[in-house]
Each structure stands twice: as C-alpha cells, then as structure tokens.
C-alpha positions as CSV (number, residue, x, y, z in Angstrom):
1,M,-73.1,88.1,-15.4
2,A,-73.1,91.7,-14.2
3,D,-70.6,91.0,-11.5
4,Q,-68.3,89.2,-14.3
5,L,-68.5,92.3,-16.5
6,A,-67.8,94.6,-13.5
7,I,-64.7,92.6,-12.7
8,G,-63.5,92.6,-16.4
9,S,-63.9,96.3,-16.5
10,R,-61.9,96.8,-13.4
11,R,-59.1,94.4,-14.7
12,G,-59.1,96.4,-17.9
13,L,-58.9,99.7,-16.1
14,K,-55.9,98.9,-14.1
15,P,-53.3,98.7,-17.0
16,A,-54.7,102.0,-18.3
17,L,-54.3,104.0,-15.2
18,P,-50.7,105.0,-15.6
19,L,-51.9,106.5,-19.0
20,L,-54.9,108.2,-17.6
21,L,-53.3,109.7,-14.4
22,P,-51.0,112.4,-16.1
23,A,-54.1,113.7,-18.2
24,Y,-56.5,113.8,-15.0
25,L,-53.6,115.3,-12.8
26,W,-53.3,118.1,-15.4
27,L,-57.0,118.6,-15.6
28,T,-57.1,118.9,-11.8
29,V,-54.1,121.3,-11.4
30,A,-54.8,123.4,-14.6
31,I,-58.7,123.7,-14.7
32,F,-60.5,122.5,-11.6
33,L,-58.2,124.1,-9.1
34,P,-58.3,127.6,-10.7
35,L,-62.1,127.3,-11.1
36,S,-62.5,126.3,-7.5
37,A,-60.6,129.4,-6.6
38,M,-62.7,131.7,-8.7
39,V,-65.8,130.1,-7.2
40,F,-64.5,130.9,-3.6
41,F,-63.5,134.4,-4.8
42,S,-67.1,134.9,-6.4
43,F,-68.6,134.9,-2.8
44,M,-66.1,137.4,-1.3
45,T,-66.4,141.0,-0.7
46,D,-62.8,141.4,-1.4
47,L,-59.7,139.6,-2.2
48,P,-57.8,138.3,0.9
49,L,-54.4,140.2,0.0
50,A,-52.2,142.5,2.0
51,G,-54.5,142.1,5.0
52,K,-57.7,143.3,3.6
53,E,-60.8,142.5,5.5
54,W,-63.3,140.2,3.6
55,S,-66.4,138.1,4.2
56,F,-68.8,136.0,2.3
57,T,-71.5,137.7,0.4
58,L,-73.9,137.1,-2.6
59,G,-73.9,140.8,-3.5
60,N,-71.6,140.1,-6.5
61,Y,-74.3,137.8,-8.1
62,A,-77.1,140.2,-6.9
63,A,-75.2,143.0,-8.8
64,F,-75.9,141.2,-12.2
65,F,-79.7,141.2,-11.4
66,S,-80.0,144.7,-9.9
67,Q,-78.0,146.3,-12.7
68,S,-79.6,146.1,-16.2
69,L,-76.2,147.0,-17.8
70,Y,-74.9,143.3,-17.4
71,S,-78.0,141.6,-18.9
72,T,-78.0,143.8,-21.7
73,L,-74.4,143.2,-22.4
74,L,-75.0,139.3,-22.1
75,L,-77.6,139.6,-24.5
76,S,-75.5,141.5,-27.0
77,S,-72.8,138.9,-26.5
78,L,-75.3,136.1,-27.1
79,R,-76.4,137.6,-30.3
80,L,-72.7,138.1,-31.3
81,G,-71.9,134.4,-30.7
82,L,-75.0,133.5,-32.9
83,E,-74.1,135.8,-35.7
84,V,-70.5,134.7,-35.7
85,T,-71.5,131.1,-35.6
86,L,-73.9,131.7,-38.5
87,W,-71.2,133.3,-40.7
88,C,-68.8,130.6,-39.8
89,V,-71.3,127.9,-41.1
90,V,-72.0,129.9,-44.3
91,I,-68.3,130.4,-45.1
92,G,-66.9,127.2,-43.5
93,Y,-69.3,124.4,-44.7
94,P,-68.8,125.1,-48.4
95,A,-65.2,125.3,-47.9
96,A,-65.2,122.0,-46.0
97,Y,-67.4,120.4,-48.8
98,V,-64.8,121.5,-51.6
99,L,-62.0,120.0,-49.6
100,A,-63.7,116.7,-48.9
101,K,-65.4,115.9,-52.1
102,V,-64.0,118.2,-54.8
103,L,-60.3,118.7,-54.4
104,K,-57.8,116.0,-54.7
105,G,-54.1,115.7,-54.1
106,R,-51.8,118.3,-53.6
107,S,-54.5,121.2,-54.3
108,R,-56.3,119.8,-51.2
109,E,-53.3,119.9,-49.1
110,A,-52.6,123.6,-50.3
111,I,-56.0,124.7,-49.4
112,F,-56.0,122.7,-46.2
113,L,-52.8,124.5,-45.2
114,L,-54.4,127.9,-45.8
115,V,-57.3,126.9,-43.5
116,I,-55.2,126.0,-40.6
117,L,-52.6,128.9,-41.2
118,P,-54.2,131.2,-38.7
119,F,-53.6,128.7,-35.9
120,W,-49.8,129.3,-36.4
121,S,-49.9,132.9,-35.7
122,N,-50.8,134.9,-32.5
123,G,-54.2,136.1,-32.0
124,L,-53.1,139.6,-31.5
125,V,-51.0,139.5,-34.7
126,R,-54.3,138.5,-36.5
127,I,-56.4,141.2,-34.9
128,F,-54.0,144.0,-35.7
129,S,-53.4,142.8,-39.0
130,W,-57.2,143.4,-39.6
131,A,-56.9,146.8,-38.0
132,M,-54.4,147.6,-40.9
133,V,-56.8,146.4,-43.4
134,L,-60.1,147.8,-42.3
135,R,-59.0,151.5,-41.1
136,E,-59.3,154.5,-43.3
137,G,-56.4,154.5,-45.5
138,G,-55.6,150.9,-44.8
139,I,-55.1,148.1,-47.2
140,L,-58.6,147.6,-48.2
141,D,-59.3,151.2,-48.8
142,T,-56.1,151.8,-50.9
143,A,-56.6,148.8,-52.9
144,L,-60.2,149.8,-53.9
145,N,-59.3,153.3,-54.7
146,A,-56.4,152.0,-57.0
147,V,-58.9,149.9,-59.0
148,L,-62.1,152.0,-59.0
149,P,-62.4,154.9,-61.3
150,F,-64.1,156.9,-58.4
151,K,-62.9,157.6,-54.8
152,I,-64.4,155.9,-51.9
153,N,-63.8,155.9,-48.3
154,I,-63.9,152.7,-46.4
155,D,-63.3,152.8,-42.7
156,L,-64.8,149.9,-40.7
157,M,-62.5,150.1,-37.7
158,Y,-64.1,150.6,-34.3
159,S,-67.4,149.1,-35.6
160,Y,-69.7,146.2,-35.2
161,P,-69.0,144.6,-38.6
162,A,-65.0,144.9,-38.0
163,V,-65.7,142.7,-34.8
164,I,-67.7,140.1,-36.7
165,I,-64.9,140.0,-39.3
166,G,-62.2,139.6,-36.7
167,L,-64.0,136.9,-34.8
168,V,-65.2,134.9,-38.0
169,H,-61.5,135.0,-39.3
170,S,-60.4,133.5,-36.0
171,Y,-63.0,130.7,-35.5
172,V,-64.0,129.7,-39.0
173,P,-61.0,127.2,-39.2
174,Y,-63.0,125.2,-36.4
175,M,-66.1,124.9,-38.6
176,V,-64.0,123.9,-41.7
177,L,-62.1,121.1,-39.7
178,T,-65.2,119.6,-38.1
179,C,-67.2,119.6,-41.1
180,Y,-64.4,118.3,-43.2
181,L,-64.0,115.2,-41.0
182,T,-67.7,114.4,-41.1
183,L,-68.0,115.0,-44.9
184,Q,-65.0,112.9,-45.6
185,A,-66.5,110.0,-43.7
186,I,-69.7,110.1,-46.1
187,D,-69.5,107.2,-48.5
188,D,-69.5,108.7,-52.1
189,S,-71.8,105.7,-53.2
190,L,-74.5,107.2,-51.2
191,I,-74.3,110.5,-53.1
192,E,-74.0,108.5,-56.5
193,A,-77.3,106.4,-55.4
194,G,-79.2,109.6,-54.7
195,R,-78.3,110.9,-58.0
196,S,-79.1,107.6,-59.9
197,L,-82.6,107.6,-58.2
198,G,-83.4,111.0,-59.8
199,A,-82.5,113.4,-57.1
200,S,-81.0,116.7,-58.1
201,R,-78.0,118.1,-56.6
202,R,-80.0,120.3,-54.3
203,Q,-82.1,117.3,-52.9
204,V,-78.9,115.3,-52.4
205,L,-77.5,118.1,-50.6
206,W,-80.4,118.7,-48.2
207,R,-81.5,114.9,-47.9
208,V,-78.2,113.1,-47.9
209,I,-75.0,115.4,-47.3
210,I,-76.3,117.8,-44.7
211,P,-78.0,115.2,-42.5
212,L,-75.0,112.9,-42.5
213,S,-72.7,115.8,-41.8
214,M,-74.8,117.4,-39.0
215,P,-72.5,116.0,-36.2
216,G,-69.7,118.0,-37.7
217,L,-71.8,121.2,-37.8
218,I,-73.1,120.9,-34.2
219,A,-69.5,120.4,-33.0
220,G,-68.2,123.2,-34.8
221,A,-71.0,125.5,-33.8
222,A,-70.5,124.5,-30.1
223,L,-66.6,125.1,-30.5
224,I,-67.4,128.6,-31.9
225,F,-70.4,129.8,-30.0
226,V,-68.9,129.3,-26.5
227,P,-65.7,131.1,-26.6
228,V,-67.3,134.1,-28.8
229,V,-69.7,134.7,-26.2
230,G,-67.0,135.6,-23.8
231,S,-64.4,137.1,-26.2
232,F,-62.9,140.3,-25.3
233,M,-59.7,140.7,-27.6
234,E,-61.5,141.4,-31.0
235,P,-64.3,143.7,-29.6
236,R,-61.7,145.6,-27.5
237,I,-59.3,146.4,-30.5
238,L,-61.5,146.3,-33.5
239,G,-64.7,147.6,-31.9
240,G,-63.5,150.4,-29.9
241,R,-66.3,152.1,-28.0
242,T,-69.0,149.9,-29.9
243,G,-67.0,146.8,-28.9
244,T,-68.3,146.9,-25.3
245,F,-69.7,143.3,-24.5
246,Y,-70.0,141.1,-21.5
247,G,-66.6,139.6,-22.0
248,T,-64.9,143.0,-22.1
249,V,-66.7,144.0,-18.8
250,I,-65.4,140.9,-17.3
251,E,-62.0,141.7,-18.4
252,D,-62.1,145.1,-16.9
253,Q,-63.1,143.8,-13.5
254,F,-59.8,141.7,-13.4
255,V,-57.4,143.9,-15.1
256,A,-58.6,147.6,-14.8
257,V,-60.9,147.8,-11.8
258,F,-59.2,144.9,-9.9
259,N,-62.5,143.7,-8.5
260,W,-61.9,139.9,-8.9
261,P,-64.9,138.8,-6.9
262,L,-67.4,140.7,-9.2
263,G,-65.5,139.5,-12.5
264,A,-65.6,135.9,-11.0
265,A,-69.4,136.0,-10.4
266,L,-69.9,137.4,-13.8
267,S,-67.9,134.7,-15.3
268,F,-69.8,132.1,-13.5
269,I,-73.2,133.5,-14.6
270,L,-72.0,133.5,-18.2
271,L,-70.8,129.8,-17.7
272,A,-74.2,129.0,-16.4
273,V,-76.1,130.7,-19.2
274,V,-74.0,128.9,-21.8
275,L,-74.7,125.6,-20.1
276,I,-78.3,126.2,-19.9
277,I,-78.5,127.0,-23.6
278,L,-76.6,124.0,-24.6
279,A,-78.7,121.9,-22.2
280,L,-82.0,123.2,-23.7
281,A,-80.7,122.6,-27.3
282,A,-79.5,119.3,-26.6
283,P,-82.6,117.3,-27.3
284,V,-83.2,119.0,-30.6
285,L,-79.6,118.7,-31.7
286,R,-79.6,115.0,-30.7
287,R,-82.5,114.2,-32.8
288,T,-81.0,116.1,-35.5
289,A,-77.9,114.4,-35.3
C-alpha cells in the first residue's frame, strides 16, 4: 500500500516539475547563493578583493560576545520589534474586523484601498513624509497651533516615538490583511449562535472571534516582528542619534565601514536569534492556533 502511494506521488510530481522548476531556480539564485556567499564572508578576516590577504577566522562571531554593545543593541531591536508588533495588533485588528464584519460594498473597497495604499509608494517617500509631519514647524505642529487657542511646540523628530510611528505605518497593513482573511472566513452563524445563547459582545469577541482569527494574528505578528528587528531606514532617518539599533550597525558595516565579514556575522547572529525565538514560541502558538 505504501509503495503504491509512493509511486502515485511520484507520478503526480512529474507533471508539476515544469511549474515548480522556475520558482525553485529563482529561490536558488536570488536567496540561497547570496546567503551562502554571506556565510562564507562571515568566516573571513577580509574580503578577497584587489589581492587582499585573508584567512578563515571565528573572530567576527567572537566580536559579538566580547563587546557588550552588540548584545545591548540586539536587545533594543527585539524590544522595538515587540512594541511595533503590539501597536500593529492594537491598530490593525479592529480595522480588519470592521472591514470583514461591519462594512459592505463600496465602502469596504474604499477603506481596503486606503489600507494597501502604503504598498504603492516607496519606503523612503513614506519615511520622509513622516519627517515633514513630525518635525518642529511641520504639518502636525502647524495644524494643532492653528486649531488650539494656545501655542504648543511638537517636535517628535529624532526620537524613539518617531521610529515607532514610522515602523507601525509601514507594517500595519500586514496585520490588517492577515487578520482580514481569517475574520472573513469566520461564519457569521457562529457569532449569532453565541449571541443567541446569551453571550455578551465581549464574550463573543474573546471566546469565538479572537480564537478563530488567531492564525491571522500569528501570521501578521511574524510578518512584522522579523523584519522590524533588523530594520534600519526608519531608525536612521526618524531616530537620528536615538535610532541606533542592531540593524543600523549592520548597515554601517556594509556601507560605511566596509567590514563585510563582521556585518555578515552580525546578520547571521540576528537570524539565529530570531529563529530561536520563533522555535521556542512555536509550541505555544500551535496550541493557541
């Protein structure tokens, strides 16, 4: 029986090979080969360019453990990722619920368009737009002073809240989209059954809606947390001196210092830490989902 199933699966795989081959070829060329090169660089003393002498070493990885600056910045980046993910849940989940269960017709389409609108603009444009809003004498400061009877001075540029605002704006659509898909799949009859059995709106939310939409929450949190931990554009532009995080240090190694081996080593340490966090959280998330 097992042999027949194996033969059947092989026969079903052959017609799909022409369709799978371009995708796997692209993954190999665009992802695995560059990652393999970065792994190779991370164990080198210098780049093998212009006849430079180089050798294999573990010093790049040892630098992370010998200098407390890197571990401190990594913890700050992990905290940043958690805070941004939390704010995306607080903002994105209610918006997804309204889109899935409240709005209908063209109003839903209009709001949905506003949600995905950030994907249509360049990331740098979005960040510099927030710089115009958050700086002293910017759009927010001018608008509030025009409305309020007293003068206030709002200057959030080059601060930690500015970094949070920029990152939340960039990544909250992921939370809205993933939660919208799971909320849309919930049968309205389940909600009506809970209400008919005497459950309040809050009880229906906590015992029916949130548990059934948990896969969307988990997927959105993963899509947000992983890239935010290594982000560098928003902290660099909106944070200024306070925007020094693990991702900005990695960027400096590649762009400013031109120390690619150390930058590659720091990148793979970040990748390992994120994978460990996801692996430790997987059993809990699996039971929740």
